[in-house]
N, C-alpha and C positions, 0 to 999 in steps of 0.2 A: 248375623243370626246363626247360631250354631245349634240347630235343632237336630235330633236324631233322625236318620233317614226314614225310619218307619213312620215317624210323625209327619215328616215333610211330604211324603208321597203315599201315605197310607190309603188315601182315597182312590188310588189307582188300582189296588190289588183285586178286590172283588169284582168291580166292573170288567176288568180285563179277563179274569177267569170266566165270568158270566158270558161275555161276548165271544170268547173262544169256544165255549160250548155251543153257542147259538150259530156262529158264523160258519162252522165246518159242516156244510150241507152235502149229503150224498144225493146229488141232484139227478132225478129223472124228469121232474117237472120244473121246479125252481132251481136257482143256482146262486153262487156268489155273484154279485155283491149283496144279495138279500141276507138279512138277519134271520128272517123266518124260514124254517125248514119246510120240506114237503114230505109226502109219504113215499116217494119213489125210492127204490132200492136198485143195487147194481145188477143183481142176477147171480146165480151160482157160479163161483170161480172167477168172476170179473172184478176188476179193481180200478181205483181212481186215485190220482194224486193231485191235490190242489196246492199251489204255491200262491199265497195271498199276502198283500201288503196294504197298510193304511196309514194315513197321516192325519192327526187330529189337532185342532187348535182351539183353545178355550181361554177366555179372559173374564176374570171375576175378582172384584174388589182390589183392583190394581195389580193382580198377579196373572201373568200370561203363562199358560201351560201348553206345551207342544208334546205330542206323543206319537212316536213312530213304532208301528208293530208289524212284524212279519211272522207268518206261521206256515208250517207244512202240515197238511191234513191228508191222511191216508185212509181210504175206505175199501173194504173187501166184502164181497157177497158170500155169506155163509150158506145161503139158500136163496130161492127166488124171492122170498119175502123178509129176509133177515140180513142186516148189514152189521159189520164190526167197524168201528171208526176210532182212530187215534189222532190227536191234534197236539202239536208242540209249538207254542208261540214264543217269540223273542220280542222284547220291548226296549225301546229307548225313550225316556221321558225327561223333559227339561222344564223347570219352573223358573220364571224370571220376574223379579219385583224390583222396586227401587233400592231395596236393601241388599239383595243377594241374588245369585243365580245358582240353582241346584240341579244336578242331573244324575240320573241312574239308568243303568242298562243291564240286561241279562235275560236269561230264559225265565219264563213264567211257569205256572203250574200246568202239568200235562193232563189233558182231558181224554177219557176213554168212554165210549158210548156203544150201545147196541140198539139199533132201530128195528122194530118189528111191525110190519104192515099186517094187521090182523083182520082187516075187513076190506073187501073190494067188490063193488057192485056197479057195473056200468062205468060211468066216468067219475064216480065218487069213491073215496077210500079213506081209511082211518089207520093211524099208527100210534104206537107209544115208543118213547125213547128214554130209557133209564141211562144215567151217566155217573161217572166218578172222576174226580180230579185228584191227582197225586201232588203233594206239596214239594214239587221240584224247583219252584221259584224261591228266591231269597225274600222272606217276609220282612226282614229287618230293612231291606231296601224298598219295600213296598211293591215287590214284584210277584208276590204270591200270598196266599191266605195263611200259610204256616201250618195248616192242618188239611187232612183229606176232606173233601166236600162231596156231596152227592146230589143228584137232581133227577127229576122225572118230568117229561114233556108229553103232552097229548097233541097230536097233529091231525089235521083234517085237510083234504085236498079235493077240489072239484074242477074238472075240466069242462070247458065250453068253447070248443075250438073256434077261433084261434086263441081264446083266453084260458087262463087257469087261475084259480084262487086258492089261497092257503091260510089256515088259521093255526096258531100255536098258543097253547096255554101251558105254563110251566111253573114248577116249584124247584128252588135251589136251597138246600140246607148249607148255609155259608158258615161252616165251622172256621174260626179264625183266631189269631192271636192279637188282633188289633182293635178289639172292643167294637166291632161293627155289628150291624143288624144280622141276625143269623137266619131268619126266615125271609127269603126273597121270592117274589112272585113276578111272572112275566106274562104279558098278553100282547100278541101282534097279529096283524093280517098283512098279506102280500098278494100281489096280482102280477101276472106276466101276460104279454100279448106278442105273438109272433108277427113281426112286421114283414119279414121275408123268410125264405127257407133258412137263411143263415143268421139273421139279426132279430133279436128279441128285446123288447123293452120291459123293464121291471119297476115296480113301485112297492113301498113298504111303509107301514105305520105301526108304532109299538110303544109300550110303556113297561117299565119294570120297577120293582121296589128300590128305594134309596138305601144304600148301605149305611148312611149316616143316621144314627138313632134319633138325633135331634132335629133332623130335617122334616119340614112339613109338606114337602112337594116331592113327588116321584118323577124321575127323569123320563121324558118322552121324546121320540124322534120321528122324523119322516125321511125317506130315502128314495132316490130315483137313480136308474142306471140302465146300462145296455150290456147285452151278452152277444158276442159274435163267434159263430162256429167256423173256425178255420177249416176243419175237416170233421170226420166222425170221431176222431181221437182227441182233437185239441179245441179248446174254447178260450177266448179272451173276454175279460169283463172289466167294467169301469162303473163306478157309482159315486154319488155324493150324498152324505147323510147330514141333516141339519137338526140341531136341537130345538125343540119346541118350547122349552122353558130353561130357566137358569141352571138347574142341576145337570142337565144334559150338555155334553160337549157342543160348542157352538157350531163347528163345521168339521167334517171328516171326509177325506177323499180315500176311496177304496179302489183297488185294482188287483187282478189276479189272472192266473193261467191254470187251466185244468187239463190233465192228461188222463184219458180213459184207456185201459188196456185189459 
């Protein structure tokens, strides 16, 4: 089976870009491995570097797809309520069927965001996060959209010690060269609870538009994980994400380390 690589792996490009935008969280409340962001910001002159990895496995119609992704996400506090964020993901994908095995790897599209917390009253806060992705990934290999895309997310957070709750509503304009759906929507909720001073449990539920124009179902997921604070500067995290329907990846394991400075 000699399909062009863009056809073989085209379904990976937009979801990878989409989740790169979502998963790079400048966390004061929530944190990786959550997909849902929070309203927290770094603070003026403070920075954070997240090194995250994930491994996904999906089986559909006799084809098994495994995807390994790593990304570096840097956040910098421009002010007490505004953060600048840049994220660079790297992907290795492998599809295996009875006829052939196909793999692709390389850097995906670079995401740039600015998060502004515009409202804060007591334990409740609101933020917006516009974003832009640059076509640094090879769209012919299915590693990028092939065009610049843009997004806008609304974020709400509510603290109820030891709990915190977060809501994300987002829109992504998926400009692409692969004949995918261009208008993508996202909705998700997340919760965290401090089990101890160092250990926090997290949970996440979400849905986003399917990039396949002919699909009748939008992918939905549920996620659970833990965040362990080694110190004030370093956090470790681990999570497992499950697909709630066929369009979503069956299982994904996520892990990461965060350095605040």
